[in-house]
C-alpha positions in Angstrom: -8.2 110.7 16.3 -10.8 113.2 15.0 -12.8 112.2 12.9 -13.0 114.6 10.4 -11.7 112.7 7.3 -9.4 115.9 6.5 -6.6 115.1 9.1 -6.3 112.1 7.3 -3.1 113.1 4.5 -1.7 114.9 7.4 -1.2 111.8 9.2 0.6 109.7 7.4 0.6 106.8 10.6 -3.2 107.5 11.3 -5.4 104.4 10.7 -2.2 102.6 8.8 -4.3 99.6 9.0 -2.1 98.7 12.4 -4.8 99.0 14.6 -7.4 96.6 14.0 -10.5 94.9 15.7 -10.2 91.7 17.2 -11.1 88.9 15.1 -10.9 91.0 11.4 -9.7 93.0 8.9 -11.6 96.0 9.9 -9.7 98.5 11.6 -10.9 100.5 14.3 -11.7 103.8 13.6 -12.1 107.0 15.2 -15.2 107.3 18.6 -18.7 107.6 16.5 -17.6 106.7 13.7 -19.6 102.7 12.6 -18.6 102.5 8.6 -15.3 104.3 7.4 -17.4 106.9 4.4 -15.9 106.4 0.8 -14.3 109.4 0.7 -11.5 108.2 3.2 -10.7 104.8 1.6 -8.2 106.2 -0.7 -6.3 108.5 2.3 -6.4 104.8 4.7 -4.6 103.2 1.3 -2.1 105.8 1.0 -1.9 105.4 4.8 -0.9 101.9 4.9 1.1 101.7 2.1 3.3 105.1 3.0 3.3 102.6 6.5 3.9 99.1 4.9 6.7 101.0 3.3 8.0 103.1 6.5 8.4 99.4 8.3 9.9 97.7 5.1 13.0 99.8 5.1 13.1 99.9 8.3 13.8 96.0 8.6 15.8 96.5 5.1 17.8 99.1 7.6 18.1 96.4 10.8 19.2 93.5 8.3 21.9 95.7 6.7 23.5 96.4 10.4 24.0 93.0 11.3 25.3 92.0 7.9 27.0 94.7 8.7 28.1 93.6 12.7 28.7 90.4 11.0 31.4 91.1 9.0 33.2 92.6 12.5 34.9 89.6 14.6 37.9 89.7 16.3 40.6 87.3 14.8 42.7 84.9 16.7 46.5 83.6 15.8 48.2 80.2 15.4 48.9 80.0 18.7 44.9 81.2 19.9 45.9 84.0 21.1 43.0 86.9 19.9 45.6 89.3 17.8 45.7 93.3 18.3 44.6 92.5 21.5 41.2 91.3 20.9 39.9 94.2 18.9 37.1 93.8 16.9 38.7 94.3 12.8 37.4 93.5 9.9 38.9 92.0 7.1 39.6 94.2 3.6 41.7 92.1 1.7 45.4 90.1 1.3 47.9 89.9 -1.0 49.9 87.2 -2.0 53.1 89.9 -2.2 53.9 93.2 -1.3 57.0 95.3 -2.1 55.2 97.3 1.4 57.0 93.7 3.3 59.1 93.4 0.8 62.1 92.9 3.2 60.1 91.0 6.3 60.4 87.3 6.0 57.4 87.3 8.1 55.5 88.0 4.7 56.7 85.9 2.8 52.8 83.9 2.6 50.8 87.1 2.1 50.0 89.7 3.9 46.5 90.8 5.6 45.1 93.7 5.6 42.2 93.9 8.9 40.4 97.4 9.5 40.6 98.1 13.3 36.7 99.2 15.1 37.3 102.3 16.7 40.2 103.2 16.6 42.0 107.3 16.2 44.6 106.1 15.0 44.9 103.3 13.1 42.2 102.8 10.3 44.0 99.4 9.0 46.3 96.6 10.0 48.2 94.8 8.3 49.3 90.7 9.5 51.6 88.1 8.0 48.9 84.7 6.8 51.7 83.3 9.0 50.2 84.1 11.4 46.2 83.5 11.7 44.8 80.5 13.9 44.3 77.6 10.8 40.1 78.6 11.3 40.8 82.5 10.3 43.5 81.1 7.6 41.1 79.5 5.8 38.3 81.8 6.0 41.5 84.6 4.3 42.6 82.6 1.7 38.9 82.1 1.0 38.5 85.2 -0.4 40.8 85.2 -3.5 43.6 87.3 -3.4 43.9 91.1 -4.3 46.2 92.0 -7.1 49.9 93.5 -6.5 50.1 96.3 -8.6 53.6 98.1 -8.7 53.3 101.6 -8.4 56.0 102.5 -11.1 53.8 103.6 -13.5 54.3 106.0 -16.6 53.4 108.1 -17.0 50.5 109.3 -19.2 49.7 112.5 -19.9 48.4 115.8 -16.8 45.2 117.4 -17.3 43.7 120.3 -17.6 42.2 123.0 -16.3 38.5 121.0 -16.2 40.2 117.5 -16.0 39.9 115.9 -18.9 43.7 114.2 -19.7 45.8 115.7 -22.6 47.6 113.5 -23.7 51.9 113.7 -24.0 53.0 113.6 -27.7 54.4 110.9 -28.2 57.8 110.7 -31.4 56.1 108.2 -33.7 59.0 106.8 -35.0 60.8 107.9 -38.0 59.5 105.8 -41.2 62.0 103.7 -43.5 62.4 105.2 -46.9 62.2 103.0 -49.9 66.3 103.3 -51.0 66.4 102.9 -46.9 65.9 99.3 -47.9 67.5 96.1 -48.8 
């Protein structure tokens, strides 16, 4: 390390507070420097804050990655065999009913959507709720089901070139004339 205080601002890790003398809170100084000059202190404090912020950010990112990793797991069927060949999957949602599976009796208890990890062919897979092991089924059912919404919707308008909704003019019911009312 050079003793020149002008390099402190350029190197945010220099004297960051990580390198300390044994048994003291004094930072290790460059060779030949025995006392911290007063004009170095603001830069040293700034460096220590940047280092602390960097460590906290690194810790937060690792925690987020750990939480995300914990969402991926192998799911089991009622016979104890891994579903989808033991590929790790992440729970997305489940529904009690779905128009897409009305024809299939296996899905009468509910439909579970799991996202498949590292599978370029399928981003998600649907499984009957009744196929899961009791443990996994309880875990799924502890989460409120996604409400099924019918895909038949009424067209209320369209958008212009700026993305603004233009509502259609719906004819108002004809008001009766006073003479028509008995």
